C-alpha positions, 0 to 999 in steps of 0.5 A: 183209849178206843177207836170210834171208827167203825172197821172196814167190812172186810173185817166183818167177814174175818170175824164171821169165819173166826166165830164160826170156826170157834163154834164148830170146835167147841160143838164137836162130839170129840174133845180137842186134845192138845199135846204141848211138845213145842215148848222146851228148855234149852240151856238158860232159854225157854223156846216157844216154837209153834202155835199156842194152846190151851197147854201152853200156859201151865206147861210154861208155868211148869218149866219156869219153876222147874228152872229158876236160872232162865234167862229169856223166852224165845218165841216163833209162833204163827199165833194160837188161841187167844185167851191161852195167849192172854193167860201166857202173856200174864204168866210172862208179864209176872215171870219178867223174862225178857222176850226174844223173837226168833223167826216170827211173832203174828197175831195172838203172839204180837197181841199178848206175848209181845206187848206183855213182856218187860223187855223184848228183842227182835233178831235180824230177819224176824217179823212182829206182826199184829192181825187184829184182836177183841175189838175187831172180833166184836165186830161180828155182833151186828150181824147177829140179826141174820144168824140162827138162834144158837149161833148168835147167842154163842158168838154174842157170849164168846165176844163179850168175854174175849173182849172184857178179858183183853181190856183187862188185860192191856190195862194190867200191863199199861198198853193200849189195847189200840195196838191190836187194831190201828191197822184196820183204820185207813186214816193210818195209811194202810191198804186194809183190802190187800193187808195180811198184817200190821206193825209199828216203829220203835216210836210207835210201839213207845207211844202205844205203852210198850217199854224197851224194844231192841232190834238186832238188825242193823239198818232198816228193821222192817225192810225185810217185811212182806209188802202184804205187811203195813207200817201203821203211820201214827203220826196223826193218831193223837189227833182224832184219839180223845185224850 
């Protein structure tokens, strides 16, 4: 399912900044070296504590193969590289390890790890929130007329590749790709101008295709979320999205 509503202008700015940051990184004269020291095994748990980088998926695969008795994948991540996070999501989905969020799972972690797990548990006081994905990133393309040719071509190729890979990812895990962007649709109740992220209720997650999710918070599992994080109201979602 795809939304036809154009996302707010603020999102264009965010997408442009992301695109330019990617461009500058890619054009740097010094290669980026990733040191994957935030992924480790403790007992029967594989733990990710930090951002997701290019080094994370192969290290994850190595540790899973070396530790066949693993019982869970525990994450505390503020986000990371989107394509690497997608690759890690594939590996997590294939491994069938339950996901435990202990701290936070934001941005790319929510997009591609939280959605890919066969079962997920969110510990008390932990936060899971989305901040956009390939569908929002691609909104920078209408600006391409005003960009230098080299920048325009790079961003077009990168956005197209990202969007295709993300669409294929969500098709394979059988989750709605809209989960990454619904918070930007003001018809669903979020104040986009003052929002740092958005999240879904348990029923909302089920409606978007996610399976079993356990929240360990005894009462309201979202009461501790910052005011700048918006709970998406899906009550009108199926009224304007084609079935």
